[in-house]
N, C-alpha and C positions, 0 to 999 in steps of 0.2 A: 504494500500499500505506500501511498505518497507519504504517509505520516512515518515510514519505517517500520511499521508493524508487519510481521510477517507470520503466515499461517500455512499449514499444508493445504492443498487444494481442497482435499475432501472436507476439511473442517471450514474452509471459506465458503464453499459451495453451499453445504448445508445452512450455514448461518444466513447466507443471502436468502435462500429459499423460504427458510422459516420466518426470518424477518418480513419478508415482502409478504408472506400470507397473513402476518399479524397486522401489518400495516393496510392490507386490503380489508381485512375485516374490521379495522377501525373506521375506514371511510364507508363501508356499508352501514355499520351502526350510526354514524354520523347523519348519513341519508335518513335513517330510521327516525332519528331524534327530531330532524326537519319535519317529517311526516306526522310525528306525535306532537309537534309544536312544544317541544321541552328543550331546554339549555342544560339540562342535568344529566350527570352520568355515573354510574358505579363502576370503579376499577376492580376486576377480579383479584383474588388473593391466591398466592400458591406458596407451598412450603419451599424452602431453599432460596428464598429472594435475597438479591445483593442487598447490602445495607442501606444504600442509597435510594432503594424503591420501597421504603417504609410505608407508602401512602396506599399499598394495596388493601381493597376492602372498603375503602371509604368512598363518599359522594363528593363530587366536584362540579362546579360549572365548567362550561366548555373554555373559557378564558384561562380558568386556574389549571387545566389540564397540561397547558403550556407554561404558565407562571410557576407552578408549585411541582408539577410531575415531568417537566421537560419534554412534553409531546412534542415531536418535529426535530428533537435533537438526537444524535447517534447514542447517547448513553441514557437518554430519558425513556418515557413511556413509549412502547412499541419501537424503541431504537433496537440496535444491533443486540441479538440474543436476549431480548426482553420477552418473557413468556406471559406478561399481564395483557389483558383485554380491556375494553371499556365499552359499556353499553347503556342506551338511554333509559333513564327513570323519570317518574312523574311524581314529585313530592306530594304528599297527601293521599296517594293512591298506592305508588309502589313501596314494597316492605325491604328495607335493607338485609342483605344476605346474613350478615353478622352484626351483633350488638357491638357497642365499643369494648365492653367487658370481654366480649369473646375474643375480639381482635387483639386486645390487650395479653391476654392468656395465650394465644397462639404465637404472639410475637415473643412472649418470654420463652416460650419453648425453643424457639428457633436460636435463641442466645444461649441455650444451655450447652456447656462445654462437652465435647466429644473426645474422650481420651484414647488414644491409640499409638503404641509403640513409643510412648514416652511424649508424644506431641497431643496440643490440644487445638481442635477445631470447632469453629461455629458449623451451623447446618450448611450455610451458604459455602464456607471454605471446604466442607466434606464432599459437597457435590462438584466443586472445581476440580478437587484431587480425583474424583471419580471419573470425570471428563479427561483428564489428563492421561490417567491410566488406559483409558479407551483409545486415545490417540495413540499412545505408545504401542499398544497391541496392533492397531491397524498399521503403524509403521512398520513394525516387525514382520507382519503377516506379507507386506508388499516387499519387504527385503528378501524374505524366504523365496518368494515367488520369483523374484529376479535372479537371484543366485541359481535357484534350481534351472531356470532357463538359460543363464549363463554356463551352466556346466561347473558349478563351483565345487570345491573339493567337500567331500562328504562330512569331514570332521566340522567344517565350518557350519554346515547346515545343522548338524546335531546340536553343535553349540548354541547357534541361533534359536532352535526349537527349544532348548532348555531354558533359554533366556524368556521366550515367549510363554511358556508353561509357567515359569515363576511369576513372570507379571500377572498372568490369568489368575494364579492362586492368591497374589496379593488382592487383586480386585475382589475376590470372593470374600476374603477377610475383612478387607477395610469396610466393604459395603455392609456386611453384616454387623461389624462393630459400630458404624455409623447409623444403622437403622434404614439404610437407603436400599430400594429394590435394585437388583441389577438390570442393566439395561443391553444385554448382550447383542441386540439388533443394531446399536451403534457400531460394533465391532464388526459383525458378519455382513453389514450393508455393502462391504467392499466387493462381494461376489466372487471373492477367490475361492470359495469352497474349502475342501479339506486341507489344512495347512499342518496341524500337529499330527503326529504319529503316535497315538495312542491306540487303545483298542477300538476298532471301528466295526459297526453292522455293515450289511451290504447297502450299496447306494440306494437313495430313495429322496423323493422331493419334500417327504415329511418325516418325523420321528416314526419309527416302526420297531417292532421286537427284534432282539437280537438275532441274526440269522445264524443258525447251525448248519454247516456244510452237510449236504445229504451223503449217505453213505453211497459210494460208487458213482459220485458225480464224474462226468465225463469231459470236464473242462482242461485243456492242457494236454500234453504229450505224455502217454504211459512210459512208466519207467521201466527199463529192462531188468530181468531178474539179476543180473550180475551187480548192477547199480543199486538195485534194492538191498542186497546183502551188505554192500558197502554202507548203505544207509543205516541198517540195523546194527552195524557194527561201529559205527562212528560215535567216539566217546562223548561228544558234546550233546548228543541227543538223549533225551529221556523216553524210552519206548516201553519201558515197564513201570509199574507204579513204584515211584522212587522213595516214598516216605513210609518208614514202619514204626514210627511212634505210636505210643498207645494214646487213650484219652486223656486229655489235658484240660486244666481249668484255666483256658487262655484269656476268658473275659474280653475277649474281642469287642462285645457289645460295650464296655466301658470306653473304648476308644473310637465310638462313633458319635456323630452329630448330624442333624438336619439342617439343610439349608434351602431356603425357598419353598417351604412346604406349606404355605398360607393358601394354596389353591385347593380345588376339590380332590385332587389326586390322591388316591390311597397311599397311606404312608406304611413303608416296611418296617417290621418289628425288628429292632436290633438283636434281641435274643433269639428269635427265629433264624436270622442269618447266621447267628453264631452256631446254633445247632446244625444248621445245614453245613457249615464249614467242617465242624467237628463228625460229620457222618462219613468222611473218607480220610485215609491216611495222608492224601495230598492236601486236603483241606485242613486237617491237624497240624501238618508241619508248617504250613503258611500261617496258620493262627498262632503258633509258637512264635514264628519269626516276626510276626506283628508286634507280639508282647515283648520279645526280647529286644527289638530294634526302636521301641516306641514310636510305631507308626500310627498316625491318625487316618480316620476314614470319614469322608464327608459324604452324605447322601444328598445330592443336589437334585431339586424337583422342577427347577426352571425348565420350561419348555422350550425356550430359545437358547438353542444348544450353541456353544461356541464354534463348532465344527459339526457339518452335517453328518449324523450317523455316529458321532463320537459317543461311545459307551462309558469309557473312564480313561484316566490317566494317572501317571504318578509323579510327583515332583519333589525331590528331596525325601522327606519321610511324610508326606501328604499324598493320600490317594483321593482322588475325586471320582464318584460314581454318578453318572447322569441316569436318575430313576427312571425316567419315562421311557426309557428304551429297555426296560427290564419286566418281564413277566411275573418273576416269582423268585423267591430267596434264593433258589438254585442258580439261577442266572446271574444274581448279584454276587454270590459266592464265586462263580466262575470268572467273573470280571475282577473281583479282589485278588484272585488267584493268579490270573494273566498279569496284572499290573505289579503285584508284589514280587512275582518271578522274575521279572526284569531285572528288579534291584538285587533280589537275593542271589541269583545265579549269574549276575553281570552279564545278561544276555543283551546284545545291541540291538538298536533299532534298525534292523534290517530284515529280509525274508526269513532268514535262518531263526532269528529271536522270535520273530512273531509265529513261527511254526512251533518252536520249543513251547511258547506259552500255551498255544492253542491245545497242544497235545497234553498238557498239565490240566487243562480245562476239561478235556475228555477223560482223563484218569479220576477226575473227581466224581463222575457218574458211572464210569466203566472199569472193571479191574483188568481188563485186556484190550487190546486193539488190534485190527486186522490190517492187512495191507492195502486193501480197498478203502478203508477209514483214514488211513495215513494220505492216500492219494488224494481222497476228499479233502483233508484240512489243507495239503499243499496246493490243491488247485484253488481252493477259497483265497488262501493267503496271496497267491499270485495274481487273482482278479482283483481283491480288494486293496492290495499294497503295491499296484504296478509303479508307482513311483520309486520303490526301493530297487537299488541294484541286487541281483541275484547272487553275485558273489560266489562264495564257495558253498554251494548247496549239497555237495557230497552226494549226488545221485538223486536229488529230488527232480 
């Protein structure tokens, strides 16, 4: 801008569109006021308003909208990024939306300090930090897309994905601490699709249950017997039930929290998930690992997924499970096993690592695995993680 202020193009475009819509609404309401032969307006009130916009919820004459509220200026009513509207009222007939006492009470709540990681925020400051995190995530997504298209080194992509996941997890935690709803659509509006490499379901235009690859699926090239034997002998692969630990008192349920569960979506019971994990030796092994390593699990009920089809991911010691893509506790347990296995066994974010994790998911519900079932898992991973290099698949 001429003033020297700079923004990313997506930020500037959204602000221009939303501000223009607000100003158009104002002009329509001024025409309505002329038709009603009134010179009075009520300004809407919203949470998270900037301190200079203290006049929300009050009544003003048309001239005072400019004198007091700054109508027509970039920082005033209906200026850049202003979420307030104003609409005509008729004194003696119209009733104020809020009393003075209600406005005072709501404004006092806006100023209540929000403590997070040793810092104090007002509601407005919290919303600004939320917007900054969303902008950071969009920038990281764009960088990942460009690096992929440019053939960047895989290590650089993995590091950037890790930073993106860390930002996403910080966004979740900060939003919860501040009592703010997540607005993931502000991140995914870029249209870049699947960027993170967590556990994904099959491609879909809308959230759907986790896809389990069908036995005997015929996608991909069949693996010759000789290579299949090499696969079965490869030491990195887990093709028999790997955990032999007995029943444990893991208390995984104590390490789980809910996020964004204010909707009508049914909430999974933590103890039911824990019991399901302990129903297999694979699950018990992962449950013990969760306890030993101090891992926390968030059941996120947001329907606006950060990535289409993303069932879950792990960042550091935090596992995020997107509940809307799971039908039952067993599917939740399998995603927990999948994500924790990446960390426990140091399996990379490549096709081989994803196949390993899917094999462990299988062993949570089956004691054995056939070659046809192995092939189905391999074909599924090849299809859903086509952006990964196949690398050393040892016979896949």
